[in-house]
FINU-488295 format. One record per atom (N, C-alpha, C, O): residue in one letter; x, y, z. Coordinates in pm, whole numbers, plus 32768, in hexadecimal, padded with zeros to 4 digits. Atoms other than C-alpha are relative to their C-alpha. Example, Ala and Ser with C-alpha at 12.3 -4.5 7.8 and 13.67 -1.06 7.14 Angstrom:
<rs>
A80597F898000;A84CE7E3E830C;A805A80788000;A80C280768042;S7FAE7F897FFA;S85577F9682CA;S7FB3806D8049;S7FE680DC805A;
</rs>
This chain:
<rs>
M803E7FF97F74;M5BCF26BDC82A;M7F9A806D7FF4;M7F9C80E17FCA;S80977FAD8046;S5A62271AC81C;S8005808F8039;S804280A180A2;S802E7F6A7FDB;S59F728B1C834;S7FC17FFD8075;S7F787F9C808A;P807380287F81;P595228FCC99C;P7FA180457FD9;P7F9B80977F7E;E80757FF88020;E581A291BC9B7;E7FB1808E801C;E7FC980D18080;R80197F5F7FEE;R57372A79C965;R7F907FDF803B;R7F607F738019;T809B800B7FC3;T55ED2A91CA33;T7FA380767FAA;T7FC680E97FC7;L804A7F918011;L54F62B71C984;L7F76801C7FF7;L7F2C7FBF7FD6;K8083801D7FD6;K53B02BF5C9C2;K7FCC80387FB5;K7FED809F7F7B;F808E7FD58062;F526F2BFEC908;F7F82800B8056;F7F527FFB80C6;Y80BD7FBF7FF8;Y511D2C6FC8E7;Y7FA67FA27F91;Y7FC67F777F22;Q8075802B808E;Q4FC82BDAC83E;Q7FB180488043;Q7F8F804580B9;A80947F978003;A4EBE2CEAC802;A7F937FB97FA7;A7FB57F507F6F;D806580358032;D4D6D2C9DC764;D7FCF807B7FCC;D7FA980CB8021;V7FEE7F808055;V4D452DC0C652;V7F467FEC7FD3;V7F027F857FD7;F80AC8002805B;F4BC72DFDC5B3;F7FB080108061;F7F3B800E8039;T8045807E7FC2;T4B412DA7C700;T7FE4806180A3;T804C809680CB;D7FFF7F977F69;D4AE12E7EC86C;D80097F6A807D;D80217F7780F5;E8012806D7F9C;E4ABD2CF9C904;E80797F907FB5;E80997F6E7F43;P7FA2806E8021;P4BCE2BEDC964;P7FEC7F907F8A;P7F827F547F9A;F8007808F8041;F4BEB2ACEC855;F7FB080517F6F;F7FD780337EFE;G80207FAE809F;G4B432BA4C730;G805280217FAC;G80CA80037FAE;G7FA07FD3805E;G4BB62C39C623;G806F7FB47FE0;G806E7F3C7FFB;N7F928065801F;N4D1C2BD1C596;N8052801B804A;N8078808F8057;P7F907FFF7FB1;P4E152B80C67A;P809280207FA8;P80967FFA7F33;V7FA17FFE8011;V4F9D2BF9C65B;V806480048036;V8061805F808A;A7F9B802A7F89;A50C52B9DC708;A805F807E7FD0;A806480997F58;V7FD07FBD7FEE;V51A92CB7C758;V8096801E801F;V809C80608087;L7F5D7FF47FB4;L53432CCEC79B;L801480817FD8;L801D80AC7F64;P7FF37F4B802A;P536E2E4FC7CE;P807E80188025;P809780818060;D7F927FDC7FF3;D54DC2E16C7DD;D80577F6F7FB6;D807D7F137FFE;A7FDE805F803E;A55682D25C6C9;A809D802E7FAD;A80BC800F7F3A;S7F8B7FB78016;S56B62DD8C6A6;S80667F797FF7;S80517F2C8055;G7F9D80758011;G57D52CB7C641;G7FD77F927FF0;G80217F318003;L803B80748045;L56F92BC7C5C6;L80317FE87F6F;L804580427F1D;T7FF8800E80AA;T57442B07C474;T7F847FCF7FB2;T7F237F8F7FDB;D807A80348030;D566A2AD1C376;D7F9A7F648013;D7F237F497FFF;E8013809E8013;E565E2953C3A2;E7FD9801C80AA;E7F5F8022809C;E80537FC77F87;E55F329B6C526;E7F7980458002;E7F12802B8041;L808D7FB08011;L54F62A97C4D3;L7F977F747FBD;L7F607F147FF1;Q8065809E802E;Q54312997C3F0;Q7FFB7FA38073;Q7F837F9D8091;K7FF980677FC3;K5472288CC4E9;K7F908026808C;K7F357FDA80AE;I80587F9F7FA4;I53C12971C5FF;I7F6D7FF27FD8;I7F127FC3801C;A80728009802D;A52B4299CC506;A7FB67F8B801F;A7F587F75806B;R8026808D8001;R52992843C4C4;R7FA67FBD80A1;R7F317F9F80B5;E801C80027F8B;E529A27FDC62E;E7F70803B804C;E7F3A7FF980A5;M80727F9D7FDD;M517428F1C680;M7F917FCB7FBE;M7F2A7FA57FF6;N8061803D8055;N50BD287BC561;N7F4D80498002;N7EE080107FFD;L80717FF0803D;L4FC22975C530;L801A805E7F99;L808680757F63;S7FED80028097;S4F602A12C414;S807A80777FEE;S80C0806B7F89;E7F697FB98018;E508D2B38C43F;E804D8012809B;E8018802B8107;T7FC47F9F7FA7;T518D2B98C518;T806980557FF4;T80C4804D7FA1;V7FB27F888046;V522D2CDCC540;V8085800A805E;V80897FEE80D6;F7F4C7FEE7FBA;F53B22D18C5AC;F8018809C8032;F806F80A47FDB;V7FEE7F737FE7;V53DD2E90C61B;V809D80108014;V80DC7FDC8070;L7F707FDE8018;L554F2F27C596;L7FF880C08008;L7F99810B7FF0;P80227F948011;P55B03070C5B7;P7FF780497F9C;P804680207F46;P7FE57FD78088;P55783157C49F;P807A802B7FAD;P80DF80657FD6;T7F867FC0807B;T565731A5C375;T7FD1806B7FCD;T802A80B57FA3;D80717F5F800F;D554E32D9C325;D801B802C8062;D80217FDD80BF;P7FDB7FA87F67;P55A833E3C439;P7F5E80348003;P7F37804A8076;R806E7FF87FD8;R54243439C3E7;R7FC07FA78043;R7F587FCA807B;A805D80957FC0;A53BC32ABC476;A800C8029807C;A806B806C80A3;A7FC2801A7F82;A53773282C5DA;A803E7F6D800D;A808A7F4F8069;A7FE2807C800E;A53AA3117C570;A80217FD17F88;A7FE480057F2B;K80228067802C;K53FC3025C4AF;K7FC27F787FD2;K80017F2F801E;V804180657FF9;V533E2EF6C450;V80147FA07FB1;V801E7FD77F43;R7FDD80368057;R53892DB7C394;R7FA57F7A8067;R7FAB7F5A80DE;I806880657FFE;I52722C97C384;I80167FA47FDC;I805F7F937F7A;F7FFD80998030;F524D2B3BC377;F7F8E7FB67FFC;F7F347FD6804B;T8086806F8005;T51422A1AC31B;T807A7FB38032;T80EF7FD6803C;P7FD1805C7FEE;P51A228EDC37E;P806B7FB67F97;P80CC7F707FB1;K7FD6802B8082;K5206289FC220;K807A80797FC4;K80E4804D7F99;Q7F877F938025;Q52E429FCC1C1;Q7FE3807F8011;Q7F6D80A08018;E7FF37FA87FEA;E53202B1AC1F1;E7F9680797FA7;E7FAF806C7F2F;I80357FA28095;I52142C5FC11A;I80208068803B;I8031807280B4;P7FCD7F947FD3;P52772DA1C11C;P7FAE8070802E;P7FCD80E4804A;F80887F967FB9;F51252E37C191;F7F717FCB804C;F7F307F7D8006;A807980107FEE;A4FF62E07C249;A7FE2804E8049;A8034809E8073;G80527FCD7FA7;G4ED92E8AC31E;G80117FE380A3;G80787FF780E3;H803180357F7A;H4E692E17C467;H808D7FF0802F;H80B5804A807A;P7F5780127FCE;P4FEF2D99C4AD;P803180A98031;P806080CE809D;I7FBF7F7B7FD7;I50462F09C4A3;I7FB3806A805F;I7FED80BC80A6;L80407FD67F87;L4F1A2F8CC56F;L802D7FF48093;L804B804680EA;G7FDB805F7F6A;G4F642E6EC68F;G808880377FF2;G808080928045;T7F7C7FCE7FD3;T50E32EDEC680;T7FF280B18069;T802280E180CF;F80117F517F9C;F506A3061C6E9;F7FB77FEB8074;F7FDF800B80E4;F8034801E7FB5;F4F923000C794;F807F7FA780AB;F809B7FD78119;V7FAF80597FAD;V50782F01C86E;V808280868024;V80B580728092;L7FC97FDD7FEC;L51613016C868;L7FF0808E8063;L803180B280C5;G80657FA27F91;G5099312EC907;G7FF47FD4809D;G80357FFD80FD;K801680687F6E;K50283052CA31;K80857FEC8029;K8094800E809E;L7F65800C7FA0;L51B63003CA81;L802480917FFF;L808780A68045;K7FC27F6A7FE4;K51F53178CA72;K80687FFF7FBC;K80B580597FE0;Q7F8A7FE9804E;Q5303313DC973;Q7FD580797F88;Q802D80957F38;I7FD57F63804E;I527D329AC8A0;I7F7F80328059;I7F287FF8809A;T80637FAC7F9B;T51BC33B7C940;T7F5B80417FAA;T7F5080907F4D;L804B80067FFF;L506933AEC933;L7FA180B58011;L7F8A80E18082;T80187F888027;T4FD73511C8C6;T7F51803B8011;T7F2A807B7FAF;E808B7FDD8013;E4E433560C927;E7FEF80747F82;E803580D17F5A;P806D80448034;P4D58355FC854;P80457FA47F9F;P803B7F2C7FB7;I7FAD80238064;I4E333505C726;I808C7FD4800F;I80DD80318008;T7F788018800D;T4F743455C73A;T80307FFF7F7E;T80047F907F5F;Q7FD080228056;Q501F3467C5DC;Q808F7FDD7FCF;Q80D5803F7FB8;L7F8280508029;L514B33B0C577;L7FFC7FCD7F84;L7F907FBB7F4B;F800480528079;F51CB3308C440;F80437F8B8016;F80977F858070;Y7FE780A87FEF;Y520E318EC421;Y807180057F73;Y806380527F14;E7FA5800E806F;E53423127C333;E80207F667FF5;E806C7F2C8043;C8012809C8020;C53082FACC294;C80677FE17F6B;C80C080347F56;N7FE18014805B;N53842F23C15C;N801980217F97;N808280157F57;I80107F9B808D;I52F42FF1C03C;I7FDD80948017;I7F8E80D17FCE;G7FE27F777FD5;G5338314DC0F7;G7FB680318084;G7FA17FE380E1;V80107FB67F73;V52C1322CC209;V7F7E804D7FD1;V7F65809A7F73;F80B77FE18013;F513D3261C233;F7FE9804D80B8;F803D80538112;P80237F907F94;P508D3344C359;P7F8A7F858055;P7F497F2B8020;I803F80887F90;I4FDD3262C497;I7FD480AC804E;I801681158056;E803C7FC77FBE;E4EDA331DC55C;E7FD27FAF8088;E7F957F478070;L803780637F82;L4E8C3291C70B;L7FCB80968013;L800181038020;R80717FA07F98;R4D47334FC781;R80057FBD806F;R80117F468090;V7FD9801C7F49;V4D62337AC8EE;V7FC38060803E;V7FAF80D38015;H805A7FA87FC4;H4C9933E5CA08;H80487FB28065;H80877F48805C;K7FCC800E7F8E;K4CF433EFCB60;K807D7F99800F;K808A7F61807C;N7F7E80347FF1;N4E51333ACB11;N7FD57F627FCE;N80247F037FCB;V80048074803A;V4D843222CA7B;V7FE57FDE7F5C;V7F8D80227F28;I800D7FDD8088;I4DA131BFC8F9;I7F587FF87FE4;I7F097FC78034;L80B1804C8013;L4C34318FC87C;L801E7FF27F56;L7FC17FB17F27;R7FF8804A805C;R4C9D3152C72D;R807380337F9A;R809080AA7F8F;V7F9D7FD88042;V4DB7313BC635;V7FEC7FFD7F54;V7FB67FA57F10;V802D7FDC80C2;V4DAD31CAC4A3;V805D800F7FC2;V80A880667FEF;M7F83800B802B;M4EB13192C3CA;M7FE3805B7F61;M7F6E806C7F40;T80087FCB8088;T4EE3324EC25B;T80297F827F92;T807A7F2D7FB7;Q7FD680848046;Q4F153149C15E;Q803080617F7E;Q800D80D67F71;P80067FE5807F;P4FA23170BFF2;P7FB8801F7FB2;P7F4E7FE27FA7;K805F7FD1805E;K4F1A3223BEF8;K7FB97F927F89;K7FFF7F537F3A;P802C80B18037;P4E1930FCBE4E;P80197FFD7F73;P7FFB80697F40;E7FB7802F806D;E4EA3307FBD0B;E7F7B7F927FB3;E7F627F227FDE;F8050808C803A;F4D942FBABC20;F803E7FF67FA5;F805C804E7F55;L7FB780638042;L4E422EAFBB82;L7FCA7FCA7F76;L800B7FA47F15;G80528030808C;G4D482E4FBA7A;G7F677F928042;G7F647F4C80A7;K805B80347FD9;K4BEA2DC2BA7D;K7FFD7F557FDB;K80457F297F81;V7FC380B88058;V4BD92C18BA40;V7F8C800A7FD0;V7F2E804B7FFB;D8068803B8059;D4B052B8EB93D;D7FA27FBA8026;D7FAA7F408017;A806480877FAE;A49CF2AFFB9F2;A7FF67F987FA1;A7FF97F267FD0;T803180468040;T49852A5EB8B9;T804F7F597FE9;T800D7EF17FE2;D7F8E804D7FCE;D4AC22970B8CD;D80058000803E;D7FE17F8E805C;A7FDD804D7F2D;A4B0E2970BA63;A7F787FD58012;A7F777F608039;L807980337FA8;L49B22938BAC2;L80317F768014;L808A7F6E8069;P7FD680A37FF0;P49EE27A9BAB4;P80438028805A;P800D804180C6;A7FAA80267FAA;A4B5127C5BB47;A7FE6803E8095;A7FF07FEE80F2;I80417FD27F8E;I4AD428BEBC6F;I7FB97FB38035;I7FE07F78809A;A806780267FA6;A49A62833BCC8;A804B7F5A801D;A80137F2A8080;N7FBD80777FE2;N4A8126CFBCDC;N805B8016807A;N805F7FD180E0;A7F937FE07F85;A4B922771BDB5;A7FD8802D806F;A8029804880C8;L80417FC97FAC;L4A6A27ECBE8C;L7F857FBE805B;L7F417FDF80BC;G805E808B7FCF;G49A32685BE9D;G7F87805D800D;G7F4E805A807A;M809B7FB88016;M485C2784BE2E;M7FC27FF57F77;M80087FED7F12;D80617FFA8088;D474B277DBD1A;D803180B97FC8;D801881267FFB;K801E7F808032;K47B92886BC1E;K7FA680787FF7;K7FB780F17FFD;R80657F798007;R4674291DBBF7;R8030807B808A;R806180EA8072;A7FFA7FB37F9C;A469829C2BD41;A80968075800D;A80AE80BE806D;I7FA77F74802C;I47DC2AB4BC9E;I7FDD801F7F9A;I7FFE80957F8C;A80487FEC8087;A473C2AC2BB58;A7F8B80668013;A7F7B80D87FE9;E80667F647FC5;E460E2B6BBBFB;E7FED80668030;E7F9080B68030;A7FE47F977F9D;A46A72C33BCCC;A802E80C07FAD;A802C81287FEF;K80387FC88048;K46BD2D23BBAC;K80C080B2801D;K80CF812C8015;F7F887FB27FE5;F482B2DCEBBF9;F809E7FB77FDD;F80CD7F467FCD;P7F7B804A8058;P496C2D94BB7F;P806B7F79805A;P80657F5480CF;I7F7680567FB2;I4A9C2C99BBE0;I807E80827FE6;I80A180BF7F81;E7F967FD68041;E4BA92D4ABBFE;E808C7FDE805D;E80737F8F80B8;V7FCB7FE87FF2;V4CFD2D6FBC62;V805480A0805D;V808E80FF8029;V7FB97F727FA0;V4D832E87BD91;V803A8002800E;V806D7F9D7FDD;S7FCC7FE77FB6;S4E702F09BE41;S8016806F806D;S801980E48048;T7FBD7F637FC8;T4ED62FFCBF53;T806B7FB08075;T806F7FBD80F0;G7FA280217FED;G4FD92F50BF9B;G804E7F7F7FF1;G80C77F697FE9;L7FCC80A98008;L4FCD2DC1BF83;L7F817FF87FB7;L7F14800A7FEF;P808880138013;P4EDC2D7ABE54;P7FCF7F9A800C;P80107F338023;V8073806C7FD8;V4D9B2CADBE79;V7FB17FE87F82;V7FB180267F18;I80868013805A;I4C892C22BDC3;I7F93802D8032;I7F71800A80A3;I805A7FD97F98;I4B732CD1BE10;I7F797FA37FB6;I7F7B7FA57F3B;V8083806F8042;V4A212BD2BDAE;V7F98801E804D;V7F8E800280C5;P80987FD57FC6;P48AC2C6FBDD3;P7FCE7F4B7FFA;P7FE17EE77FB6;V807880847FE7;V47C22B5BBE4C;V7F74804F801B;V7F6780B5805F;R80747FB97FE6;R464D2B9CBE2E;R7FCC7FFC80A7;R7FB8806980DE;T801480107FAF;T45F12B10BF6E;T802F7FD48085;T80877F808072;L7FAC804A7F7A;L46602AADC0F7;L7FF77FA08028;L80467F77807D;T801780A58019;T45E22963C0DB;T80887FBE7FA5;T80D67F687FCC;A7FA28037803B;A46C7292FBFC6;A80B17FFD8042;A810B7FAA8051;V7F877FE57F95;V47D829D9C08C;V80427FA48052;V80B37F768042;R7FFB802C7FAF;R47B52934C1A4;R80067F4C7FF0;R801E7EFC804B;S8006808C8022;S479B27D6C0EC;S80A57FD57FDE;S80C87F607FEE;I7FA18035804D;I490127DCC04E;I80337FBA8063;I80327FC280DE;V7F82804F7FD2;V49F626DDC069;V806B7FC27F97;V807D7F657F4A;P7FA8800C8047;P4B112742C005;P808D7F917FC6;P80AD7F43801F;N7FB5803E8017;N4C332688BF40;N807680237FE9;N8095803D7F75;P7F737FBA8020;P4D9C26FABF7A;P803A7FE37F7B;P806B80407F3B;T7F9F8039807B;T4E382627BE4A;T7FB480A87FAA;T7FD681197F87;A80457F9B8069;A4D3B26E1BD90;A802480918005;A807680D57FC7;I7FC97F597FEC;I4D3C2833BE09;I80AE800F7FF9;I80B680898002;T7F72800A7FCF;T4EBD2821BE2E;T8022802D7F6B;T804980A17F57;E7FEF7FE08094;E4EDF2804BC8A;E7FA1805C7FDC;E7FD080AF7F8E;F80467F91803A;F4DA128E5BC4F;F804880A97FE6;F803C81027F92;C7FD57F647F93;C4E702A0EBD35;C809980207F91;C80DE80857F85;R7F737FC97FE6;R4FA129B4BC89;R7FE380457F25;R801480A17EE5;R80307FC38094;R4F1129EEBB04;R7FEA80747FF8;R800180B87F94;H802F7F7C8020;H4E902B15BB5C;H805280838073;H802980F58088;G7F4B7FA97FBC;G4FF82BB9BC41;G7F9C80268087;G7F81809D8099;A80667FE77F7B;A4F012BA1BD9C;A80437F9F806B;A807C7F33805B;N7FDE80647F68;N4F4B2B2ABF16;N7F977FB4800E;N7FA07F478047;G805980387FB8;G4DF92AE0BF2E;G7F7C80117FC3;G7F8E805F7F66;I80987FE67FE3;I4C642AEBBF14;I7FAA805F8055;I7F8B803780C6;M80767FDB7FAA;M4B7F2BB9BFA6;M7F6680127FC4;M7F4480547F61;V809380268020;V4A1E2B72BF84;V7FAC806F804D;V7FBD808080C5;F804B7FD37F96;F49202C5CBFF1;F7F6980237FC0;F7F7280127F47;T806780057FF3;T47AF2C9DBFDD;T7FAF80868065;T7FD5809980D8;T80277F987FC8;T46CC2DDBC041;T7F877FDA8058;T7F4E802980A4;V804880427F7E;V45E92CEEC107;V804B7FBB808B;V80827F4C808F;T7FB080397FC0;T46762CD5C248;T7F8F7FE780AF;T7F187FF480CC;V8036803D7F8C;V464D2C58C3B4;V7FAF805D8089;V7F50804F80D6;D801D7F877FA8;D465B2D9FC472;D7F78805F7FB5;D7F5F80337F44;E804B7F65802E;E45532EDFC411;E8047805D7FC2;E8032809B7F5A;F7FB37F747FFE;F466F2FCCC44A;F80667FD77F85;F80A480267F3E;S7F7A8019808B;S475D2F17C33F;S7FC680217F94;S7F4F80387F7C;T800D7FB6803C;T479C2F84C236;T80057F827F56;T7FD07F9E7EEA;V7FDF806D8052;V48072E25C157;V802E7F7A8083;V80577F9380F4;H7FF080777FA9;H48332CBAC202;H80987FE77F6E;H809980187EFE;T7FB68019804D;T497A2C2FC162;T80697F5B8027;T804C7F288093;R7FB0804A7FF3;R4A752B14C165;R808B7FEF7F95;R80907FF67F1A;M7FA87FE0804F;M4BD42B06C11E;M806C7F658002;M80977F39806D;F7FC3807C801C;F4C9B29ACC07E;F8087802E7FF3;F808D808E7FA8;A7F5D7FB9802F;A4E5429F5C07F;A805E7F948025;A80C17F95806F;S7F9580897FF8;S4EC92874C044;S8099803A7F8D;S80F27FF27F5F;P7F8A8038807F;P4FC828EEBF46;P8093804F8080;P810C8046806A;I7FA67FCE7FAA;I507529B1C092;I80067F96807D;I80617F8580CD;G7FF580857F6A;G501F288DC19E;G7F9D8023803C;G7FAF7FFA80AE;I80697FF87FE9;I4EC02904C1EC;I7F937FD77FEA;I7F4D80207FA3;L807380438053;L4DAA2825C1AC;L7F65804C8002;L7F12804D7FA7;E806C7F597FD3;E4C9B2954C260;E803E80658057;E808C804680B0;D7FF37FA47F79;D4CC52A86C325;D7FA4802D8029;D7F5F806F7FDB;P80737FA07FAC;P4BD72B09C404;P800680938000;P7FA680CB8033;A7FFA7F94801C;A4C4F2C5CC3B2;A8052804E7FC5;A80A480838010;T7FC27FF48043;T4CE52CCFC2C7;T803F80A17FD4;T800B80C07F69;G7FFD7F6A800E;G4D732E5CC2B4;G803080347F71;G802180A27F3C;S7FA57FA08087;S4E382E85C176;S7F9D7FB77F89;S7F987FF97F21;A807A80338048;A4D0B2D89C0B7;A7F9C80778005;A7F6780B17FA6;S808F7F927FEA;S4C0B2E87C15F;S800480977FB8;S7FA380D87F8F;G7FF17F6B8041;G4CB32FD9C0D2;G7FEB7FF97F69;G7F9E803D7F25;A80317FF980B6;A4CEB2F47BF4A;A7F377FDD7FE4;A7EFB7FE57F79;L809D800E8028;L4B4C2EF1BF8A;L7FC48058803C;L7F498056804A;G80307F497FCD;G4B1B304AC01C;G801480327F73;G7FB880237F23;A7FE37FDB80BE;A4BB130D6BEB0;A7F8B7F997FBB;A7F317FC97F77;Y803980398079;Y4B0B2FC6BE05;Y7F18804E8021;Y7EC680777FCF;L80AF7FCB800E;L496C3038BEA7;L800680807FB7;L7FBE80977F56;V801F7F758058;V49B3319DBE3C;V801F7FF87F72;V7FC380017F22;Q7FD880338075;Q4A563155BD1B;Q7F937FD07F89;Q7F867FF47F14;N805D8075803C;N4958306ABCA3;N7F5B80478015;N7EF480127FEB;G80A67FE27FCE;G48143147BD2D;G7FBD7FBA802A;G7F467FB6800B;V805E807E7FAD;V47C6300BBE26;V7FB780838081;V7F44808B80AB;V80467FB27F87;V479A3123BF3D;V7FE080A47FBE;V7FFB80C57F4B;E80247F6C7FF4;E4729329ABF51;E80718038800C;E8096802F8081;V7F8E7FA98047;V485E3366BECE;V7FF180768076;V7F7C80998088;A801C7F8C7FBE;A48973494BFD9;A808F80337FE4;A80DE7FF87F9B;L7F4880188033;L4A01354ABFE3;L80517FC6808E;L80CB7FB88088;T7FFA80707FAF;T4A0E3481C141;T7FC37FAA7FEA;T7F4F7FCF7FFB;T805D80668006;T49763325C0F7;T80047FB4804D;T804D7F638015;E7FE080407FB7;E4977325AC217;E7FA97F7B7FEF;E7F337F707FCE;I80468051801C;I493B3120C20B;I803E7F768078;I80AB7F5480A4;I7FD380677F7A;I491F3006C319;I7FEC7F717FD6;I7F797F4F7FBB;S800680BC8032;S49682E5FC2B3;S80217FBC8086;S80727FD880DE;E8010808C7F97;E49302D3FC394;E80357FA47FB2;E802F7F8E7F39;Q7F93808E8032;Q4A072C23C36F;Q80067F828068;Q7FE27F9E80DB;G7FB3803E7F94;G4A772B08C431;G7F897FA48013;G7FA57F408056;Y80BE802F7F9B;Y48D22A84C484;Y80297F4C7FFB;Y80247EF38051;E800980718008;E49252963C3C4;E807F7F7D803B;E80937F0F8007;M7F7380317FE9;M4A7828EDC491;M7FCC802180BF;M80168007811E;D802B7FD77F3B;D49C3295CC61D;D805180688006;D805B8081807E;R7FB37F8B7FD0;R4AA42A8AC612;R7FB5807D7FD2;R800280D47FAB;P802A7F798034;P49C22BABC5AC;P802980908027;P802980CF8090;S7FA37F608015;S4A712CF9C525;S7FB4803C7FF0;S7F4D80037FCA;R80457F6B8045;R49DC2E54C4DE;R80A8805F7FC7;R8103806E8019;I7F927FC48063;I4AFA2F0FC3EA;I7F9680887FEC;I7F1D807F7FDA;I80517F848010;I4A8F3095C3CD;I806980127F89;I80DC7FF07FA6;I7FE17FCC8093;I4B093100C262;I7FFF80997FDF;I7F8E80C77FEE;Q80237FA0802F;Q4B49325BC1E7;Q804080127F99;Q80AF7FE07F89;V800B7FEE8080;V4B4232CAC0A5;V801180A57FB1;V7FBE80D57F64;E80107F8A803A;E4BB43422C043;E8009803E7F56;E806E80267F13;S7FFE7FEB806C;S4B6334B5BEFE;S8001807D7FE2;S7FE780CB803E;D80237F848014;D4B6035EFBE33;D7FF180037F4F;D80657FEC7F2E;D802A7FE48070;D4B033615BCD6;D80127FB27FAE;D80587FA67F4A;D800880C17FED;D4AAA34BBBCDD;D80877FA67FE8;D809F7F4C7F98;M7F6780508039;M4C093442BCDC;M80147FC980C0;M7FE0800A811B;I801280327F86;I4C3F338ABE24;I809980498038;I810380357FFC;Q7F7F7FCE7FEA;Q4D4E3456BEE8;Q80687FA68061;Q80E07FA38044;E7FFC80257F9F;E4D78337DC03A;E7FC87F9D8026;E7F557FCB8027;V8000804D7FF6;V4D313235C09B;V80197FE180B5;V80897FAF80C1;K7FF880297F8E;K4D1331FAC240;K7FB47F818029;K7F537F4A7FF4;V804880917FF7;V4CDD30C2C2FE;V802980198083;V80998045809D;G80027FF17F78;G4C8F30C5C47E;G7FAB7F7F8023;G7F6A7F2D7FE2;G808580627F8E;G4BDE2FFDC5BA;G807280118062;G80DF8049805E;E7FD77FE57F9C;E4C1D2FCAC6FA;E80467F5D8016;E802C7EED7FE9;V7FAF80827FD3;V4D112EDAC794;V7FED7FE3808C;V7FD3803C80DD;V7FC480187F5F;V4D4B2E08C8EA;V803E7F9C801E;V80197F2C7FFC;M7FAF806E7FD5;M4E512D4EC97F;M80107FA98077;M80107FBE80F0;V802A805B7FBD;V4E482C12C9D4;V802E7F9F8055;V7FFD7F5D80B0;I7FA280707FB4;I4F802B4ECA1E;I809E805A8013;I80CD80927FB0;E7F5A7FE3800F;E51072BCBCA9F;E804E7F518025;E802F7EFB8077;G7FA080607FA2;G520B2AC2CAD2;G80AB7FFE7F9D;G80C480557F49;T7FA2800B8026;T53632A59CA65;T801C7F877FA5;T7FE47F197FA6;I7FF0806D804E;I542229B3C949;I80987FE08030;I80D780448054;T7F747FFF7FF1;T558A291AC98F;T80207F9F7F7A;T7FEB7F357F59;I7FC080578062;I565F28B7C862;I80717FFD801A;I80BE7FB97FD6;
</rs>
């Protein structure tokens, strides 16, 4: 005897943009209670976005909600734009109480409980900002040995990396990512990723993806221009990556790429090569030359509302 059908509401929001069809889309199911792990993965595969988020009751009393995050390939313990998009959706649906000018909450994910803020004016959510786990610097990659492999993985001339004068480094603010500096915007925009080689390079260095950056930007107000390749978790290229942007912000401050203050604000542009321009705001709080906190935020717009029948 077959199980009865269940209909689930879902919403799709574009994160790190103020216009539909920009930024990075995320699917959010506000009530995923009772779904099995197999069903969660099948729904994420059907959505076929970089991530789909399933909202559940929290297990920690501090948290407003628990989120589980799936790529089309697997569950991941933490991410950036999916969490921002989820709390924007919950705010729009009035499933959380909005307080002006800042609604302060906690979110629960598979690696812990962390703060999140919704900046609100006249009941409109202007920006969502998440606090990420404290950065971990997991080791510099020996450029002499790694340059041929990483140049092959990115389909680019290794001189563009060698001439950047900053280290290749594995950094995590929740998910380990390999940060790769590149000298010119032209070189970054010409990358032709080799997913098999990227996956192998990430496997050797314990990372989930490669974030490439240059300080030469399209928009004069941006600090860095980036591209993110995460084939190890089933994402060839991501148009806007909150978790990796937090790691990048910590890297930029730690290595003196940007001018450092008590609060260093960095604007990262991403997604231009995918026709999904994105603007990611990164804040790195420092004290006594030590990074204390990393925040990542941006604008969000609702794009799609629908139902799934399983």
